[in-house]
mmCIF file of the C-alpha atoms, coordinates in Angstrom:
data_MODEL
# 
_entry.id   MODEL 
# 
loop_
_atom_site.group_PDB 
_atom_site.id 
_atom_site.type_symbol 
_atom_site.label_atom_id 
_atom_site.label_alt_id 
_atom_site.label_comp_id 
_atom_site.label_asym_id 
_atom_site.label_entity_id 
_atom_site.label_seq_id 
_atom_site.pdbx_PDB_ins_code 
_atom_site.Cartn_x 
_atom_site.Cartn_y 
_atom_site.Cartn_z 
_atom_site.occupancy 
_atom_site.B_iso_or_equiv 
_atom_site.pdbx_formal_charge 
_atom_site.auth_seq_id 
_atom_site.auth_comp_id 
_atom_site.auth_asym_id 
_atom_site.auth_atom_id 
_atom_site.pdbx_PDB_model_num 
ATOM 1   C CA . MET A 1 1   ? -17.894 15.215  -4.620  1.00 0.00 ? 1   MET A CA 1 
ATOM 2   C CA . ASN A 1 2   ? -17.491 11.511  -5.505  1.00 0.00 ? 2   ASN A CA 1 
ATOM 3   C CA . GLU A 1 3   ? -17.379 9.220   -2.379  1.00 0.00 ? 3   GLU A CA 1 
ATOM 4   C CA . THR A 1 4   ? -14.121 7.612   -3.351  1.00 0.00 ? 4   THR A CA 1 
ATOM 5   C CA . LEU A 1 5   ? -12.317 11.016  -3.872  1.00 0.00 ? 5   LEU A CA 1 
ATOM 6   C CA . THR A 1 6   ? -13.674 12.185  -0.509  1.00 0.00 ? 6   THR A CA 1 
ATOM 7   C CA . VAL A 1 7   ? -12.044 9.114   1.227   1.00 0.00 ? 7   VAL A CA 1 
ATOM 8   C CA . LEU A 1 8   ? -8.741  9.709   -0.606  1.00 0.00 ? 8   LEU A CA 1 
ATOM 9   C CA . GLN A 1 9   ? -8.699  13.278  0.526   1.00 0.00 ? 9   GLN A CA 1 
ATOM 10  C CA . SER A 1 10  ? -9.723  12.559  4.110   1.00 0.00 ? 10  SER A CA 1 
ATOM 11  C CA . ARG A 1 11  ? -7.296  9.710   4.851   1.00 0.00 ? 11  ARG A CA 1 
ATOM 12  C CA . ARG A 1 12  ? -4.810  10.506  7.691   1.00 0.00 ? 12  ARG A CA 1 
ATOM 13  C CA . SER A 1 13  ? -2.163  8.470   9.475   1.00 0.00 ? 13  SER A CA 1 
ATOM 14  C CA . ILE A 1 14  ? -3.652  7.662   12.908  1.00 0.00 ? 14  ILE A CA 1 
ATOM 15  C CA . ARG A 1 15  ? -1.196  7.245   15.730  1.00 0.00 ? 15  ARG A CA 1 
ATOM 16  C CA . LYS A 1 16  ? -3.562  6.864   18.792  1.00 0.00 ? 16  LYS A CA 1 
ATOM 17  C CA . TYR A 1 17  ? -5.900  3.900   19.123  1.00 0.00 ? 17  TYR A CA 1 
ATOM 18  C CA . LYS A 1 18  ? -8.617  2.629   21.430  1.00 0.00 ? 18  LYS A CA 1 
ATOM 19  C CA . PRO A 1 19  ? -7.672  -0.901  22.846  1.00 0.00 ? 19  PRO A CA 1 
ATOM 20  C CA . ASP A 1 20  ? -10.846 -2.445  21.232  1.00 0.00 ? 20  ASP A CA 1 
ATOM 21  C CA . GLN A 1 21  ? -10.146 -5.088  18.652  1.00 0.00 ? 21  GLN A CA 1 
ATOM 22  C CA . LEU A 1 22  ? -11.618 -4.534  15.115  1.00 0.00 ? 22  LEU A CA 1 
ATOM 23  C CA . THR A 1 23  ? -14.851 -6.417  14.372  1.00 0.00 ? 23  THR A CA 1 
ATOM 24  C CA . GLU A 1 24  ? -14.514 -9.246  12.054  1.00 0.00 ? 24  GLU A CA 1 
ATOM 25  C CA . GLN A 1 25  ? -16.848 -7.360  9.659   1.00 0.00 ? 25  GLN A CA 1 
ATOM 26  C CA . ASP A 1 26  ? -14.595 -4.261  9.513   1.00 0.00 ? 26  ASP A CA 1 
ATOM 27  C CA . LEU A 1 27  ? -11.357 -6.276  9.253   1.00 0.00 ? 27  LEU A CA 1 
ATOM 28  C CA . ASN A 1 28  ? -12.663 -8.562  6.563   1.00 0.00 ? 28  ASN A CA 1 
ATOM 29  C CA . ALA A 1 29  ? -13.819 -5.481  4.548   1.00 0.00 ? 29  ALA A CA 1 
ATOM 30  C CA . ILE A 1 30  ? -10.399 -3.921  4.819   1.00 0.00 ? 30  ILE A CA 1 
ATOM 31  C CA . LEU A 1 31  ? -8.622  -7.251  3.891   1.00 0.00 ? 31  LEU A CA 1 
ATOM 32  C CA . GLU A 1 32  ? -10.940 -7.773  0.942   1.00 0.00 ? 32  GLU A CA 1 
ATOM 33  C CA . ALA A 1 33  ? -10.005 -4.270  -0.388  1.00 0.00 ? 33  ALA A CA 1 
ATOM 34  C CA . GLY A 1 34  ? -6.297  -5.349  -0.191  1.00 0.00 ? 34  GLY A CA 1 
ATOM 35  C CA . THR A 1 35  ? -6.914  -8.352  -2.456  1.00 0.00 ? 35  THR A CA 1 
ATOM 36  C CA . TRP A 1 36  ? -8.254  -6.021  -5.167  1.00 0.00 ? 36  TRP A CA 1 
ATOM 37  C CA . ALA A 1 37  ? -5.006  -4.081  -5.449  1.00 0.00 ? 37  ALA A CA 1 
ATOM 38  C CA . PRO A 1 38  ? -3.598  -4.165  -9.020  1.00 0.00 ? 38  PRO A CA 1 
ATOM 39  C CA . THR A 1 39  ? -0.458  -6.264  -9.468  1.00 0.00 ? 39  THR A CA 1 
ATOM 40  C CA . ALA A 1 40  ? 2.000   -6.489  -12.325 1.00 0.00 ? 40  ALA A CA 1 
ATOM 41  C CA . LYS A 1 41  ? 0.839   -9.242  -14.774 1.00 0.00 ? 41  LYS A CA 1 
ATOM 42  C CA . ASN A 1 42  ? -1.900  -9.965  -12.227 1.00 0.00 ? 42  ASN A CA 1 
ATOM 43  C CA . LEU A 1 43  ? 0.516   -12.296 -10.580 1.00 0.00 ? 43  LEU A CA 1 
ATOM 44  C CA . GLN A 1 44  ? -1.088  -11.376 -7.099  1.00 0.00 ? 44  GLN A CA 1 
ATOM 45  C CA . THR A 1 45  ? 2.159   -12.315 -5.258  1.00 0.00 ? 45  THR A CA 1 
ATOM 46  C CA . PRO A 1 46  ? 1.641   -10.081 -2.133  1.00 0.00 ? 46  PRO A CA 1 
ATOM 47  C CA . VAL A 1 47  ? 0.222   -11.735 0.971   1.00 0.00 ? 47  VAL A CA 1 
ATOM 48  C CA . MET A 1 48  ? -1.375  -10.032 4.127   1.00 0.00 ? 48  MET A CA 1 
ATOM 49  C CA . VAL A 1 49  ? -0.582  -11.584 7.435   1.00 0.00 ? 49  VAL A CA 1 
ATOM 50  C CA . VAL A 1 50  ? -3.034  -10.432 10.176  1.00 0.00 ? 50  VAL A CA 1 
ATOM 51  C CA . VAL A 1 51  ? -1.475  -10.214 13.547  1.00 0.00 ? 51  VAL A CA 1 
ATOM 52  C CA . GLN A 1 52  ? -3.694  -9.530  16.548  1.00 0.00 ? 52  GLN A CA 1 
ATOM 53  C CA . ASP A 1 53  ? -1.972  -11.326 19.389  1.00 0.00 ? 53  ASP A CA 1 
ATOM 54  C CA . ARG A 1 54  ? -0.215  -8.813  21.651  1.00 0.00 ? 54  ARG A CA 1 
ATOM 55  C CA . GLU A 1 55  ? 2.978   -10.906 21.973  1.00 0.00 ? 55  GLU A CA 1 
ATOM 56  C CA . THR A 1 56  ? 3.753   -10.957 18.320  1.00 0.00 ? 56  THR A CA 1 
ATOM 57  C CA . ILE A 1 57  ? 2.840   -7.350  17.941  1.00 0.00 ? 57  ILE A CA 1 
ATOM 58  C CA . ALA A 1 58  ? 5.150   -6.419  20.791  1.00 0.00 ? 58  ALA A CA 1 
ATOM 59  C CA . GLN A 1 59  ? 7.935   -8.483  19.328  1.00 0.00 ? 59  GLN A CA 1 
ATOM 60  C CA . MET A 1 60  ? 7.619   -6.830  15.903  1.00 0.00 ? 60  MET A CA 1 
ATOM 61  C CA . SER A 1 61  ? 7.316   -3.414  17.480  1.00 0.00 ? 61  SER A CA 1 
ATOM 62  C CA . ALA A 1 62  ? 10.429  -3.950  19.558  1.00 0.00 ? 62  ALA A CA 1 
ATOM 63  C CA . LEU A 1 63  ? 12.301  -5.100  16.410  1.00 0.00 ? 63  LEU A CA 1 
ATOM 64  C CA . ASN A 1 64  ? 11.043  -2.109  14.559  1.00 0.00 ? 64  ASN A CA 1 
ATOM 65  C CA . ALA A 1 65  ? 12.182  0.177   17.216  1.00 0.00 ? 65  ALA A CA 1 
ATOM 66  C CA . GLN A 1 66  ? 15.579  -1.450  17.254  1.00 0.00 ? 66  GLN A CA 1 
ATOM 67  C CA . ILE A 1 67  ? 15.876  -0.865  13.506  1.00 0.00 ? 67  ILE A CA 1 
ATOM 68  C CA . MET A 1 68  ? 14.965  2.765   13.710  1.00 0.00 ? 68  MET A CA 1 
ATOM 69  C CA . GLY A 1 69  ? 17.419  3.299   16.524  1.00 0.00 ? 69  GLY A CA 1 
ATOM 70  C CA . ALA A 1 70  ? 14.733  4.055   19.208  1.00 0.00 ? 70  ALA A CA 1 
ATOM 71  C CA . PRO A 1 71  ? 14.604  0.988   21.453  1.00 0.00 ? 71  PRO A CA 1 
ATOM 72  C CA . GLY A 1 72  ? 11.881  1.175   24.181  1.00 0.00 ? 72  GLY A CA 1 
ATOM 73  C CA . THR A 1 73  ? 9.468   3.089   21.916  1.00 0.00 ? 73  THR A CA 1 
ATOM 74  C CA . ASP A 1 74  ? 6.305   1.616   20.319  1.00 0.00 ? 74  ASP A CA 1 
ATOM 75  C CA . PRO A 1 75  ? 6.443   2.433   16.632  1.00 0.00 ? 75  PRO A CA 1 
ATOM 76  C CA . PHE A 1 76  ? 3.049   0.404   16.214  1.00 0.00 ? 76  PHE A CA 1 
ATOM 77  C CA . PHE A 1 77  ? 1.436   2.890   18.579  1.00 0.00 ? 77  PHE A CA 1 
ATOM 78  C CA . ALA A 1 78  ? -0.438  0.276   20.577  1.00 0.00 ? 78  ALA A CA 1 
ATOM 79  C CA . ALA A 1 79  ? -2.618  -0.573  17.551  1.00 0.00 ? 79  ALA A CA 1 
ATOM 80  C CA . PRO A 1 80  ? -4.709  -3.836  18.276  1.00 0.00 ? 80  PRO A CA 1 
ATOM 81  C CA . THR A 1 81  ? -4.134  -5.098  14.698  1.00 0.00 ? 81  THR A CA 1 
ATOM 82  C CA . VAL A 1 82  ? -1.212  -5.229  12.419  1.00 0.00 ? 82  VAL A CA 1 
ATOM 83  C CA . VAL A 1 83  ? -1.518  -6.338  8.786   1.00 0.00 ? 83  VAL A CA 1 
ATOM 84  C CA . VAL A 1 84  ? 1.944   -7.228  7.617   1.00 0.00 ? 84  VAL A CA 1 
ATOM 85  C CA . VAL A 1 85  ? 2.201   -6.907  3.720   1.00 0.00 ? 85  VAL A CA 1 
ATOM 86  C CA . LEU A 1 86  ? 4.882   -9.085  2.205   1.00 0.00 ? 86  LEU A CA 1 
ATOM 87  C CA . ALA A 1 87  ? 5.514   -9.959  -1.425  1.00 0.00 ? 87  ALA A CA 1 
ATOM 88  C CA . ASP A 1 88  ? 7.713   -12.421 -3.251  1.00 0.00 ? 88  ASP A CA 1 
ATOM 89  C CA . ALA A 1 89  ? 10.928  -10.609 -4.066  1.00 0.00 ? 89  ALA A CA 1 
ATOM 90  C CA . SER A 1 90  ? 11.650  -13.181 -6.748  1.00 0.00 ? 90  SER A CA 1 
ATOM 91  C CA . GLU A 1 91  ? 9.248   -11.116 -8.836  1.00 0.00 ? 91  GLU A CA 1 
ATOM 92  C CA . LYS A 1 92  ? 10.351  -7.934  -10.382 1.00 0.00 ? 92  LYS A CA 1 
ATOM 93  C CA . ASN A 1 93  ? 7.512   -5.739  -9.197  1.00 0.00 ? 93  ASN A CA 1 
ATOM 94  C CA . TRP A 1 94  ? 7.117   -7.117  -5.779  1.00 0.00 ? 94  TRP A CA 1 
ATOM 95  C CA . LEU A 1 95  ? 7.624   -3.754  -3.963  1.00 0.00 ? 95  LEU A CA 1 
ATOM 96  C CA . GLN A 1 96  ? 5.212   -1.804  -6.231  1.00 0.00 ? 96  GLN A CA 1 
ATOM 97  C CA . ASP A 1 97  ? 2.602   -4.620  -5.966  1.00 0.00 ? 97  ASP A CA 1 
ATOM 98  C CA . GLY A 1 98  ? 2.814   -4.772  -2.183  1.00 0.00 ? 98  GLY A CA 1 
ATOM 99  C CA . SER A 1 99  ? 2.733   -0.912  -1.968  1.00 0.00 ? 99  SER A CA 1 
ATOM 100 C CA . LEU A 1 100 ? -0.567  -0.881  -3.817  1.00 0.00 ? 100 LEU A CA 1 
ATOM 101 C CA . VAL A 1 101 ? -1.963  -3.482  -1.291  1.00 0.00 ? 101 VAL A CA 1 
ATOM 102 C CA . MET A 1 102 ? -0.870  -1.115  1.457   1.00 0.00 ? 102 MET A CA 1 
ATOM 103 C CA . GLY A 1 103 ? -2.697  1.821   -0.230  1.00 0.00 ? 103 GLY A CA 1 
ATOM 104 C CA . ASN A 1 104 ? -5.920  -0.119  -0.627  1.00 0.00 ? 104 ASN A CA 1 
ATOM 105 C CA . LEU A 1 105 ? -5.799  -1.259  3.103   1.00 0.00 ? 105 LEU A CA 1 
ATOM 106 C CA . MET A 1 106 ? -5.397  2.282   4.335   1.00 0.00 ? 106 MET A CA 1 
ATOM 107 C CA . ASN A 1 107 ? -8.056  3.829   1.992   1.00 0.00 ? 107 ASN A CA 1 
ATOM 108 C CA . ALA A 1 108 ? -10.578 1.048   2.806   1.00 0.00 ? 108 ALA A CA 1 
ATOM 109 C CA . ALA A 1 109 ? -9.952  1.596   6.543   1.00 0.00 ? 109 ALA A CA 1 
ATOM 110 C CA . THR A 1 110 ? -10.747 5.309   6.159   1.00 0.00 ? 110 THR A CA 1 
ATOM 111 C CA . ALA A 1 111 ? -13.899 4.504   4.230   1.00 0.00 ? 111 ALA A CA 1 
ATOM 112 C CA . ILE A 1 112 ? -15.371 2.602   7.162   1.00 0.00 ? 112 ILE A CA 1 
ATOM 113 C CA . GLY A 1 113 ? -14.068 4.724   10.012  1.00 0.00 ? 113 GLY A CA 1 
ATOM 114 C CA . VAL A 1 114 ? -11.098 2.723   10.991  1.00 0.00 ? 114 VAL A CA 1 
ATOM 115 C CA . GLY A 1 115 ? -7.789  4.277   11.687  1.00 0.00 ? 115 GLY A CA 1 
ATOM 116 C CA . SER A 1 116 ? -4.510  3.138   9.916   1.00 0.00 ? 116 SER A CA 1 
ATOM 117 C CA . CYS A 1 117 ? -0.872  4.063   9.400   1.00 0.00 ? 117 CYS A CA 1 
ATOM 118 C CA . TRP A 1 118 ? 1.899   2.654   7.267   1.00 0.00 ? 118 TRP A CA 1 
ATOM 119 C CA . ILE A 1 119 ? 4.731   1.696   9.553   1.00 0.00 ? 119 ILE A CA 1 
ATOM 120 C CA . ASN A 1 120 ? 7.996   1.442   7.672   1.00 0.00 ? 120 ASN A CA 1 
ATOM 121 C CA . ARG A 1 121 ? 10.966  -0.870  8.259   1.00 0.00 ? 121 ARG A CA 1 
ATOM 122 C CA . ALA A 1 122 ? 9.133   -4.164  7.376   1.00 0.00 ? 122 ALA A CA 1 
ATOM 123 C CA . MET A 1 123 ? 11.776  -4.801  4.720   1.00 0.00 ? 123 MET A CA 1 
ATOM 124 C CA . GLU A 1 124 ? 14.529  -4.635  7.289   1.00 0.00 ? 124 GLU A CA 1 
ATOM 125 C CA . LEU A 1 125 ? 12.588  -6.544  9.803   1.00 0.00 ? 125 LEU A CA 1 
ATOM 126 C CA . PHE A 1 126 ? 11.893  -9.562  7.655   1.00 0.00 ? 126 PHE A CA 1 
ATOM 127 C CA . ASP A 1 127 ? 15.477  -9.598  6.386   1.00 0.00 ? 127 ASP A CA 1 
ATOM 128 C CA . MET A 1 128 ? 16.584  -10.173 10.054  1.00 0.00 ? 128 MET A CA 1 
ATOM 129 C CA . PRO A 1 129 ? 16.852  -13.709 11.464  1.00 0.00 ? 129 PRO A CA 1 
ATOM 130 C CA . GLU A 1 130 ? 13.941  -12.956 13.831  1.00 0.00 ? 130 GLU A CA 1 
ATOM 131 C CA . GLY A 1 131 ? 11.864  -11.832 10.809  1.00 0.00 ? 131 GLY A CA 1 
ATOM 132 C CA . LYS A 1 132 ? 12.860  -15.019 8.928   1.00 0.00 ? 132 LYS A CA 1 
ATOM 133 C CA . ALA A 1 133 ? 11.640  -17.012 11.795  1.00 0.00 ? 133 ALA A CA 1 
ATOM 134 C CA . LEU A 1 134 ? 8.232   -15.264 11.601  1.00 0.00 ? 134 LEU A CA 1 
ATOM 135 C CA . LEU A 1 135 ? 8.072   -15.967 7.895   1.00 0.00 ? 135 LEU A CA 1 
ATOM 136 C CA . LYS A 1 136 ? 8.740   -19.758 8.651   1.00 0.00 ? 136 LYS A CA 1 
ATOM 137 C CA . ARG A 1 137 ? 6.151   -19.687 11.520  1.00 0.00 ? 137 ARG A CA 1 
ATOM 138 C CA . TRP A 1 138 ? 3.532   -18.261 9.044   1.00 0.00 ? 138 TRP A CA 1 
ATOM 139 C CA . GLY A 1 139 ? 4.470   -20.879 6.348   1.00 0.00 ? 139 GLY A CA 1 
ATOM 140 C CA . LEU A 1 140 ? 6.036   -18.353 3.930   1.00 0.00 ? 140 LEU A CA 1 
ATOM 141 C CA . PRO A 1 141 ? 9.150   -18.992 1.935   1.00 0.00 ? 141 PRO A CA 1 
ATOM 142 C CA . GLU A 1 142 ? 12.212  -16.743 2.531   1.00 0.00 ? 142 GLU A CA 1 
ATOM 143 C CA . THR A 1 143 ? 11.825  -15.154 -0.874  1.00 0.00 ? 143 THR A CA 1 
ATOM 144 C CA . TYR A 1 144 ? 9.010   -13.087 0.719   1.00 0.00 ? 144 TYR A CA 1 
ATOM 145 C CA . ARG A 1 145 ? 10.123  -9.581  1.847   1.00 0.00 ? 145 ARG A CA 1 
ATOM 146 C CA . GLY A 1 146 ? 8.459   -6.983  3.967   1.00 0.00 ? 146 GLY A CA 1 
ATOM 147 C CA . VAL A 1 147 ? 6.661   -4.221  2.143   1.00 0.00 ? 147 VAL A CA 1 
ATOM 148 C CA . GLY A 1 148 ? 4.922   -2.491  5.108   1.00 0.00 ? 148 GLY A CA 1 
ATOM 149 C CA . ASN A 1 149 ? 3.088   -2.918  8.430   1.00 0.00 ? 149 ASN A CA 1 
ATOM 150 C CA . CYS A 1 150 ? -0.501  -1.520  8.169   1.00 0.00 ? 150 CYS A CA 1 
ATOM 151 C CA . ILE A 1 151 ? -1.494  -0.808  11.769  1.00 0.00 ? 151 ILE A CA 1 
ATOM 152 C CA . LEU A 1 152 ? -5.231  -0.723  12.244  1.00 0.00 ? 152 LEU A CA 1 
ATOM 153 C CA . GLY A 1 153 ? -7.594  0.155   15.006  1.00 0.00 ? 153 GLY A CA 1 
ATOM 154 C CA . TYR A 1 154 ? -10.426 2.532   16.072  1.00 0.00 ? 154 TYR A CA 1 
ATOM 155 C CA . PRO A 1 155 ? -9.098  6.092   16.432  1.00 0.00 ? 155 PRO A CA 1 
ATOM 156 C CA . ASP A 1 156 ? -8.851  7.444   20.034  1.00 0.00 ? 156 ASP A CA 1 
ATOM 157 C CA . GLY A 1 157 ? -9.532  11.062  19.095  1.00 0.00 ? 157 GLY A CA 1 
ATOM 158 C CA . PRO A 1 158 ? -10.076 13.163  16.032  1.00 0.00 ? 158 PRO A CA 1 
ATOM 159 C CA . ALA A 1 159 ? -7.886  12.643  12.913  1.00 0.00 ? 159 ALA A CA 1 
ATOM 160 C CA . PRO A 1 160 ? -5.116  15.151  12.362  1.00 0.00 ? 160 PRO A CA 1 
ATOM 161 C CA . ALA A 1 161 ? -5.932  18.213  10.276  1.00 0.00 ? 161 ALA A CA 1 
ATOM 162 C CA . PRO A 1 162 ? -4.853  17.990  6.572   1.00 0.00 ? 162 PRO A CA 1 
ATOM 163 C CA . LYS A 1 163 ? -1.606  19.580  5.581   1.00 0.00 ? 163 LYS A CA 1 
ATOM 164 C CA . PRO A 1 164 ? -1.680  21.877  2.640   1.00 0.00 ? 164 PRO A CA 1 
ATOM 165 C CA . ARG A 1 165 ? -0.609  20.409  -0.747  1.00 0.00 ? 165 ARG A CA 1 
ATOM 166 C CA . LYS A 1 166 ? 2.748   21.487  -1.893  1.00 0.00 ? 166 LYS A CA 1 
ATOM 167 C CA . ALA A 1 167 ? 3.142   23.808  -4.848  1.00 0.00 ? 167 ALA A CA 1 
ATOM 168 C CA . GLY A 1 168 ? 4.440   22.254  -8.045  1.00 0.00 ? 168 GLY A CA 1 
ATOM 169 C CA . TRP A 1 169 ? 2.920   18.789  -7.198  1.00 0.00 ? 169 TRP A CA 1 
ATOM 170 C CA . ILE A 1 170 ? 1.505   18.629  -10.726 1.00 0.00 ? 170 ILE A CA 1 
ATOM 171 C CA . LEU A 1 171 ? 3.425   19.478  -13.892 1.00 0.00 ? 171 LEU A CA 1 
ATOM 172 C CA . ARG A 1 172 ? 1.804   19.634  -17.301 1.00 0.00 ? 172 ARG A CA 1 
ATOM 173 C CA . THR A 1 173 ? 3.703   19.444  -20.515 1.00 0.00 ? 173 THR A CA 1 
# 
């Protein structure tokens, strides 16, 4: 089977990570893949903010847990790296463009043996005053909204087994 199709079929959401930080080579390969995601009119409005300092990750995880109504949990699963994907919401296709970046990040991670998982609630987090403060700290205008948090790290254990594909996924006319 084609290598790309194999990667697409083998990607799984990883929720348990070793504490080791990603190598620069692995991180850069994943980020580069994100830059090649298609965007409407090739506007390339999404940005990726790489967060590796534990304090900021802990802050974002706590806010994320608060949003989902589960304070005290770690929705980032102790991943050593979080790539926050944001996009300029003043553009019509901001959410679609940022979602394609997220997909590229996760598929590239799988291709090189790095675990990943899309963590939701980035939109809500970056609409909060604390999220707006992070945008300001990162030099981004408030028109940017959260698309997703791509957690990354080396898996601590085997990937979950694939789930069967649902019946009726494909309809032909």
